[in-house]
Every structure is written in structure tokens, then in C-alpha cells.
KOLTI-69183 format. One record per residue (C-alpha): residue number from 0; x, y, z. Coordinates in steps of 0.02 Angstrom, whole numbers, plus 50000, padded with zeros to 5 digits. Example, Ala and Ser with C-alpha at 12.3 -4.5 7.8 and 13.67 -1.06 7.14 Angstrom:
<pos: 0&east: 50615&north: 49775&up: 50390>
<pos: 1&east: 50684&north: 49947&up: 50357>
//
This chain:
<pos: 0&east: 48863&north: 50763&up: 49931>
<pos: 1&east: 48856&north: 50706&up: 50113>
<pos: 2&east: 48814&north: 50528&up: 50060>
<pos: 3&east: 48961&north: 50523&up: 49939>
<pos: 4&east: 49084&north: 50589&up: 50068>
<pos: 5&east: 49017&north: 50463&up: 50195>
<pos: 6&east: 49051&north: 50322&up: 50071>
<pos: 7&east: 49228&north: 50388&up: 50044>
<pos: 8&east: 49260&north: 50396&up: 50231>
<pos: 9&east: 49207&north: 50213&up: 50248>
<pos: 10&east: 49343&north: 50168&up: 50122>
<pos: 11&east: 49469&north: 50237&up: 50246>
<pos: 12&east: 49387&north: 50141&up: 50389>
<pos: 13&east: 49449&north: 49978&up: 50313>
<pos: 14&east: 49624&north: 50053&up: 50297>
<pos: 15&east: 49616&north: 50104&up: 50481>
<pos: 16&east: 49561&north: 49927&up: 50530>
<pos: 17&east: 49715&north: 49857&up: 50442>
<pos: 18&east: 49824&north: 49984&up: 50530>
<pos: 19&east: 49745&north: 49941&up: 50699>
<pos: 20&east: 49761&north: 49753&up: 50672>
<pos: 21&east: 49946&north: 49767&up: 50632>
<pos: 22&east: 49979&north: 49879&up: 50782>
<pos: 23&east: 49888&north: 49759&up: 50900>
<pos: 24&east: 49943&north: 49589&up: 50834>
<pos: 25&east: 50112&north: 49645&up: 50764>
<pos: 26&east: 50206&north: 49496&up: 50687>
<pos: 27&east: 50054&north: 49382&up: 50703>
<pos: 28&east: 49972&north: 49490&up: 50568>
<pos: 29&east: 50083&north: 49439&up: 50422>
<pos: 30&east: 50071&north: 49570&up: 50284>
<pos: 31&east: 50168&north: 49460&up: 50162>
<pos: 32&east: 50040&north: 49319&up: 50177>
<pos: 33&east: 49898&north: 49442&up: 50150>
<pos: 34&east: 49989&north: 49514&up: 49999>
<pos: 35&east: 50014&north: 49343&up: 49919>
<pos: 36&east: 49833&north: 49296&up: 49948>
<pos: 37&east: 49774&north: 49462&up: 49875>
<pos: 38&east: 49888&north: 49468&up: 49723>
<pos: 39&east: 49881&north: 49284&up: 49673>
<pos: 40&east: 49700&north: 49246&up: 49714>
<pos: 41&east: 49575&north: 49385&up: 49750>
<pos: 42&east: 49636&north: 49518&up: 49627>
<pos: 43&east: 49590&north: 49401&up: 49485>
<pos: 44&east: 49411&north: 49402&up: 49552>
<pos: 45&east: 49412&north: 49593&up: 49556>
<pos: 46&east: 49467&north: 49597&up: 49374>
<pos: 47&east: 49343&north: 49469&up: 49307>
<pos: 48&east: 49200&north: 49550&up: 49404>
<pos: 49&east: 49252&north: 49722&up: 49342>
<pos: 50&east: 49240&north: 49668&up: 49160>
<pos: 51&east: 49070&north: 49587&up: 49192>
<pos: 52&east: 48988&north: 49750&up: 49248>
<pos: 53&east: 48970&north: 49819&up: 49071>
<pos: 54&east: 48994&north: 49769&up: 48889>
<pos: 55&east: 49159&north: 49833&up: 48822>
<pos: 56&east: 49147&north: 49974&up: 48695>
<pos: 57&east: 49273&north: 50085&up: 48606>
<pos: 58&east: 49255&north: 50216&up: 48743>
<pos: 59&east: 49306&north: 50085&up: 48872>
<pos: 60&east: 49461&north: 50036&up: 48772>
<pos: 61&east: 49513&north: 50218&up: 48748>
<pos: 62&east: 49518&north: 50251&up: 48936>
<pos: 63&east: 49677&north: 50152&up: 48981>
<pos: 64&east: 49758&north: 50216&up: 48820>
<pos: 65&east: 49722&north: 50397&up: 48869>
<pos: 66&east: 49783&north: 50359&up: 49046>
<pos: 67&east: 49951&north: 50293&up: 48984>
<pos: 68&east: 49970&north: 50432&up: 48854>
<pos: 69&east: 49940&north: 50565&up: 48988>
<pos: 70&east: 50073&north: 50486&up: 49099>
<pos: 71&east: 50199&north: 50481&up: 48957>
<pos: 72&east: 50163&north: 50661&up: 48909>
<pos: 73&east: 50188&north: 50723&up: 49087>
<pos: 74&east: 50331&north: 50606&up: 49130>
<pos: 75&east: 50443&north: 50669&up: 48990>
<pos: 76&east: 50462&north: 50849&up: 49053>
<pos: 77&east: 50472&north: 50784&up: 49232>
<pos: 78&east: 50620&north: 50674&up: 49185>
<pos: 79&east: 50705&north: 50820&up: 49098>
<pos: 80&east: 50681&north: 50943&up: 49243>
<pos: 81&east: 50729&north: 50815&up: 49377>
<pos: 82&east: 50889&north: 50774&up: 49284>
<pos: 83&east: 50931&north: 50958&up: 49271>
<pos: 84&east: 50892&north: 51013&up: 49449>
<pos: 85&east: 50910&north: 50858&up: 49561>
<pos: 86&east: 51088&north: 50796&up: 49588>
<pos: 87&east: 51057&north: 50640&up: 49695>
<pos: 88&east: 51012&north: 50500&up: 49571>
<pos: 89&east: 50905&north: 50406&up: 49698>
<pos: 90&east: 50810&north: 50562&up: 49748>
<pos: 91&east: 50790&north: 50603&up: 49564>
<pos: 92&east: 50713&north: 50431&up: 49531>
<pos: 93&east: 50587&north: 50453&up: 49674>
<pos: 94&east: 50537&north: 50628&up: 49618>
<pos: 95&east: 50520&north: 50571&up: 49438>
<pos: 96&east: 50409&north: 50417&up: 49456>
<pos: 97&east: 50327&north: 50412&up: 49630>
<pos: 98&east: 50190&north: 50537&up: 49587>
<pos: 99&east: 50140&north: 50438&up: 49432>
<pos: 100&east: 50121&north: 50270&up: 49520>
<pos: 101&east: 49951&north: 50299&up: 49600>
<pos: 102&east: 49847&north: 50183&up: 49708>
<pos: 103&east: 49723&north: 50147&up: 49568>
<pos: 104&east: 49675&north: 49976&up: 49638>
<pos: 105&east: 49667&north: 49986&up: 49828>
<pos: 106&east: 49587&north: 50158&up: 49831>
<pos: 107&east: 49541&north: 50194&up: 49649>
<pos: 108&east: 49410&north: 50057&up: 49624>
<pos: 109&east: 49312&north: 50081&up: 49787>
<pos: 110&east: 49328&north: 50270&up: 49772>
<pos: 111&east: 49259&north: 50260&up: 49595>
<pos: 112&east: 49107&north: 50165&up: 49661>
<pos: 113&east: 49082&north: 50297&up: 49796>
<pos: 114&east: 49097&north: 50446&up: 49678>
<pos: 115&east: 49027&north: 50379&up: 49513>
<pos: 116&east: 48929&north: 50223&up: 49556>
<pos: 117&east: 48944&north: 50045&up: 49489>
<pos: 118&east: 48957&north: 50111&up: 49311>
<pos: 119&east: 49136&north: 50163&up: 49349>
<pos: 120&east: 49200&north: 49987&up: 49387>
<pos: 121&east: 49236&north: 49938&up: 49207>
<pos: 122&east: 49338&north: 50098&up: 49185>
<pos: 123&east: 49434&north: 50088&up: 49349>
<pos: 124&east: 49473&north: 49904&up: 49316>
<pos: 125&east: 49549&north: 49947&up: 49146>
<pos: 126&east: 49648&north: 50093&up: 49220>
<pos: 127&east: 49714&north: 49981&up: 49359>
<pos: 128&east: 49778&north: 49856&up: 49229>
<pos: 129&east: 49860&north: 50000&up: 49134>
<pos: 130&east: 49940&north: 50055&up: 49297>
<pos: 131&east: 50013&north: 49880&up: 49321>
<pos: 132&east: 50109&north: 49906&up: 49158>
<pos: 133&east: 50163&north: 50081&up: 49214>
<pos: 134&east: 50229&north: 50008&up: 49378>
<pos: 135&east: 50320&north: 49857&up: 49304>
<pos: 136&east: 50395&north: 49944&up: 49153>
<pos: 137&east: 50419&north: 50130&up: 49189>
<pos: 138&east: 50430&north: 50105&up: 49377>
<pos: 139&east: 50555&north: 49962&up: 49366>
<pos: 140&east: 50661&north: 50054&up: 49237>
<pos: 141&east: 50670&north: 50218&up: 49333>
<pos: 142&east: 50693&north: 50145&up: 49508>
<pos: 143&east: 50823&north: 50020&up: 49447>
<pos: 144&east: 50907&north: 50144&up: 49328>
<pos: 145&east: 50916&north: 50011&up: 49193>
<pos: 146&east: 50976&north: 49862&up: 49296>
<pos: 147&east: 50829&north: 49755&up: 49239>
<pos: 148&east: 50790&north: 49719&up: 49057>
<pos: 149&east: 50624&north: 49765&up: 48977>
<pos: 150&east: 50604&north: 49582&up: 48926>
<pos: 151&east: 50616&north: 49525&up: 49107>
<pos: 152&east: 50495&north: 49661&up: 49161>
<pos: 153&east: 50368&north: 49602&up: 49032>
<pos: 154&east: 50388&north: 49422&up: 49089>
<pos: 155&east: 50357&north: 49475&up: 49269>
<pos: 156&east: 50196&north: 49562&up: 49214>
<pos: 157&east: 50133&north: 49404&up: 49129>
<pos: 158&east: 50165&north: 49303&up: 49287>
<pos: 159&east: 50043&north: 49410&up: 49386>
<pos: 160&east: 49870&north: 49327&up: 49384>
<pos: 161&east: 49782&north: 49492&up: 49352>
<pos: 162&east: 49848&north: 49494&up: 49172>
<pos: 163&east: 49790&north: 49320&up: 49113>
<pos: 164&east: 49629&north: 49345&up: 49213>
<pos: 165&east: 49601&north: 49508&up: 49118>
<pos: 166&east: 49630&north: 49422&up: 48951>
<pos: 167&east: 49502&north: 49288&up: 48993>
<pos: 168&east: 49377&north: 49417&up: 49058>
<pos: 169&east: 49396&north: 49523&up: 48900>
<pos: 170&east: 49365&north: 49370&up: 48789>
<pos: 171&east: 49209&north: 49327&up: 48888>
<pos: 172&east: 49150&north: 49507&up: 48875>
<pos: 173&east: 49185&north: 49528&up: 48688>
<pos: 174&east: 49105&north: 49361&up: 48643>
<pos: 175&east: 48954&north: 49405&up: 48752>
<pos: 176&east: 48962&north: 49240&up: 48846>
<pos: 177&east: 48822&north: 49240&up: 48974>
<pos: 178&east: 48875&north: 49181&up: 49146>
<pos: 179&east: 48748&north: 49099&up: 49260>
<pos: 180&east: 48684&north: 49212&up: 49401>
<pos: 181&east: 48768&north: 49098&up: 49528>
<pos: 182&east: 48937&north: 49119&up: 49442>
<pos: 183&east: 48914&north: 49308&up: 49432>
<pos: 184&east: 48876&north: 49312&up: 49618>
<pos: 185&east: 49029&north: 49203&up: 49650>
<pos: 186&east: 49143&north: 49328&up: 49561>
<pos: 187&east: 49057&north: 49475&up: 49647>
<pos: 188&east: 49089&north: 49398&up: 49820>
<pos: 189&east: 49272&north: 49368&up: 49777>
<pos: 190&east: 49289&north: 49544&up: 49707>
<pos: 191&east: 49219&north: 49630&up: 49860>
<pos: 192&east: 49328&north: 49520&up: 49970>
<pos: 193&east: 49479&north: 49571&up: 49864>
<pos: 194&east: 49438&north: 49757&up: 49876>
<pos: 195&east: 49416&north: 49750&up: 50065>
<pos: 196&east: 49575&north: 49647&up: 50088>
<pos: 197&east: 49674&north: 49772&up: 49982>
<pos: 198&east: 49615&north: 49917&up: 50090>
<pos: 199&east: 49651&north: 49817&up: 50247>
<pos: 200&east: 49823&north: 49771&up: 50180>
<pos: 201&east: 49863&north: 49952&up: 50143>
<pos: 202&east: 49830&north: 49990&up: 50327>
<pos: 203&east: 49951&north: 49854&up: 50383>
<pos: 204&east: 50087&north: 49929&up: 50273>
<pos: 205&east: 50056&north: 50105&up: 50337>
<pos: 206&east: 50069&north: 50047&up: 50519>
<pos: 207&east: 50255&north: 50013&up: 50501>
<pos: 208&east: 50296&north: 50180&up: 50420>
<pos: 209&east: 50387&north: 50310&up: 50523>
<pos: 210&east: 50419&north: 50487&up: 50463>
<pos: 211&east: 50601&north: 50525&up: 50505>
<pos: 212&east: 50727&north: 50645&up: 50429>
<pos: 213&east: 50629&north: 50671&up: 50271>
<pos: 214&east: 50705&north: 50799&up: 50156>
<pos: 215&east: 50577&north: 50940&up: 50147>
<pos: 216&east: 50620&north: 50986&up: 49968>
<pos: 217&east: 50585&north: 50807&up: 49909>
<pos: 218&east: 50421&north: 50796&up: 50005>
<pos: 219&east: 50363&north: 50964&up: 49937>
<pos: 220&east: 50413&north: 50920&up: 49759>
<pos: 221&east: 50332&north: 50746&up: 49755>
<pos: 222&east: 50170&north: 50801&up: 49838>
<pos: 223&east: 50158&north: 50958&up: 49731>
<pos: 224&east: 50178&north: 50850&up: 49576>
<pos: 225&east: 50052&north: 50722&up: 49639>
<pos: 226&east: 49913&north: 50837&up: 49698>
<pos: 227&east: 49937&north: 51001&up: 49603>
<pos: 228&east: 50041&north: 50996&up: 49443>
<pos: 229&east: 49992&north: 50824&up: 49375>
<pos: 230&east: 49804&north: 50846&up: 49409>
<pos: 231&east: 49800&north: 51020&up: 49330>
<pos: 232&east: 49897&north: 50959&up: 49178>
<pos: 233&east: 49784&north: 50805&up: 49165>
<pos: 234&east: 49624&north: 50910&up: 49173>
<pos: 235&east: 49694&north: 51023&up: 49036>
<pos: 236&east: 49738&north: 50875&up: 48923>
<pos: 237&east: 49569&north: 50793&up: 48953>
<pos: 238&east: 49478&north: 50954&up: 48905>
<pos: 239&east: 49544&north: 50933&up: 48727>
<pos: 240&east: 49480&north: 50754&up: 48710>
<pos: 241&east: 49311&north: 50694&up: 48650>
<pos: 242&east: 49285&north: 50584&up: 48803>
<pos: 243&east: 49123&north: 50610&up: 48899>
<pos: 244&east: 49134&north: 50715&up: 49059>
<pos: 245&east: 49093&north: 50556&up: 49159>
<pos: 246&east: 49244&north: 50463&up: 49090>
<pos: 247&east: 49356&north: 50616&up: 49105>
<pos: 248&east: 49307&north: 50626&up: 49289>
<pos: 249&east: 49357&north: 50444&up: 49319>
<pos: 250&east: 49528&north: 50469&up: 49238>
<pos: 251&east: 49553&north: 50630&up: 49336>
<pos: 252&east: 49508&north: 50540&up: 49499>
<pos: 253&east: 49628&north: 50396&up: 49464>
<pos: 254&east: 49770&north: 50516&up: 49425>
<pos: 255&east: 49742&north: 50598&up: 49596>
<pos: 256&east: 49745&north: 50439&up: 49701>
<pos: 257&east: 49886&north: 50439&up: 49831>
<pos: 258&east: 50053&north: 50353&up: 49803>
<pos: 259&east: 50040&north: 50165&up: 49779>
<pos: 260&east: 50118&north: 50036&up: 49895>
<pos: 261&east: 50206&north: 49969&up: 49738>
<pos: 262&east: 50328&north: 50114&up: 49759>
<pos: 263&east: 50390&north: 50032&up: 49919>
<pos: 264&east: 50421&north: 49866&up: 49831>
<pos: 265&east: 50522&north: 49945&up: 49691>
<pos: 266&east: 50618&north: 50063&up: 49805>
<pos: 267&east: 50664&north: 49918&up: 49920>
<pos: 268&east: 50711&north: 49804&up: 49775>
<pos: 269&east: 50833&north: 49931&up: 49702>
<pos: 270&east: 50890&north: 50011&up: 49866>
<pos: 271&east: 50817&north: 50179&up: 49816>
<pos: 272&east: 50784&north: 50258&up: 49988>
<pos: 273&east: 50639&north: 50141&up: 50034>
<pos: 274&east: 50613&north: 50224&up: 50205>
<pos: 275&east: 50589&north: 50394&up: 50125>
<pos: 276&east: 50470&north: 50319&up: 49996>
<pos: 277&east: 50364&north: 50232&up: 50130>
<pos: 278&east: 50352&north: 50395&up: 50226>
<pos: 279&east: 50296&north: 50485&up: 50067>
<pos: 280&east: 50159&north: 50354&up: 50043>
<pos: 281&east: 50096&north: 50381&up: 50220>
<pos: 282&east: 50094&north: 50571&up: 50201>
<pos: 283&east: 50006&north: 50564&up: 50031>
<pos: 284&east: 49876&north: 50441&up: 50096>
<pos: 285&east: 49837&north: 50549&up: 50248>
<pos: 286&east: 49840&north: 50710&up: 50146>
<pos: 287&east: 49718&north: 50632&up: 50024>
<pos: 288&east: 49580&north: 50633&up: 50157>
<pos: 289&east: 49553&north: 50823&up: 50157>
<pos: 290&east: 49590&north: 50827&up: 49969>
<pos: 291&east: 49441&north: 50709&up: 49945>
<pos: 292&east: 49323&north: 50852&up: 49989>
<pos: 293&east: 49401&north: 50961&up: 49853>
<pos: 294&east: 49403&north: 50815&up: 49731>
<pos: 295&east: 49220&north: 50778&up: 49764>
<pos: 296&east: 49175&north: 50961&up: 49734>
<pos: 297&east: 49276&north: 50971&up: 49572>
<pos: 298&east: 49199&north: 50810&up: 49504>
<pos: 299&east: 49021&north: 50863&up: 49546>
<pos: 300&east: 49047&north: 51034&up: 49464>
<pos: 301&east: 49148&north: 50982&up: 49313>
<pos: 302&east: 49115&north: 50800&up: 49271>
<pos: 303&east: 48942&north: 50749&up: 49335>
//
């Protein structure tokens, strides 16, 4: 257990380094440049490498499907209750979707390696791709309140390199095309660089967040959904599936990851209280540190 927790802590070291770099170098450390480099170059390496770690099977394909189904099942009552009890439409949008847009890439993939080993990479990669669709369809729709068409959202998804890279990687995997060891090492180097850069980038984003005048009811509601209600409901739903405990544990872990930085992008784009959303991301990321100890205990007892 100590070794696992130590690995998890090192994940946060890279986040802290990004935070420190931004605080020291300020505008010289351009987060936008790092984001473009990560999204349009290195994340494709992460995806291709992820699919090369194991041969795709039906169990692999079921994982992102279960992930999306669980989100839809839990999102429906959340939408209904938020509409009934939350009057401010912007606050309602944040409460409804923020807890479902988890950091499955920046934190999910390295955390999966720390908790479950390299065998988890194929699963966390697939879940991260599923989460991209959740962000750019459900996230866009709810944050924008219908100002952007589904067609345009789908086109935006296709433009992101992670999607075509995934399609190519899946074809290589299904057709069992053997890559030379040098090419495999090439993708592995790019993938690890992408994972580290994503963690570093998360730290640079968090450095500019300031917690001011946050509405306590919204903070309590979002974090309760994120770390209590959604995980308990997810564990209950997973218990009725035929998935192996190992796979259930990976899905449960990904559901519990803190709020994704993508929430900031959508909240800013549609003027949906971006400062409050960024503060929520910071709080959830910091709160996730002590929660990791509980998560590690639950996974070891229930899923490993």
C-alpha cells in the first residue's frame, strides 16, 4: 500500500512543478502554448501507445460504453433535481455537469498505472476518449444551454487529433499489425512526455485560480455529487454488471477523478461563471489528495 500511495503522490509532484513554474516565471510560462502542444501533438502519442499495451477484446470495448451509460443514468435525475431546486440557470448548469466531467486524462491515466499497473492503460485510454465525447457533447450543450448545435460539436470532436489517432490505433490493434520495437519505444517516449506535460499543465492552470466569494451551497453540492453521490451510485450500478472486479475498479477510479480543466474552457466560452468553476477545480484537485487514501483502500478491498 505504501508503494502505491508513494506513486500517487509523485503524480501530484508534477502538478506542483507546473504550479511552481507558473508562479515563478509568470507570463513567460505560456499555458496556451503548452496546451496546444499537448492537445495537438503529444496526446496522440498517449492514445496510440495506450492501444498498443494490450490486444482489444470485448471487455475493453464494453468499458467506455459502461462509462457513458453510467453518466447518462446519473445525469438524468441530476438534471431534474437541479432544474427543480436551483433557480440561477448558470449555477444550475455548473451543478449539473461539472461533477461528471472528470480529469480522466491528466490524472486518470497516471493514477491508473499507480493503482492497477500497466494493464490499466488500455482501459483508461478508452475511458478518456469516451470522456472527450461527454465534454464536447453533453458539456457543450449544458454549459451553452443549446447555443451550439450538436453537428458543430461533433465536428469539433473530429478536429481533435486524439480522435483520428484513436481510429488509427484501433485499426492497428484489431488487425494485429506488429510495430517494430523502435517504433513502440518511440510512441512510449511520446506518451510519457504527454502524460508528464498534462500534469505540469494542470499545475500552471491551478496557479492562476483564486478562491473568492464562492457560494457555499454550490461548492457543497458539486463536491458532494463528485465525491459521494456519484461514486456510491456508480459502485452500485457496477455491482450488477458482469465486468471483472479489476475493470470495475478502473471505472470507479475514473469516475472519482477531480474536476477536469475542460470545465474552465466551456464555462469561459459560454460565460457561465468561469471564476467559480476554476475555484471548484482547485478545491476538488486539492481535496482529492486525502481522498486518494480512501480510494486506494476501497480499491484494494473491493476490486483487487
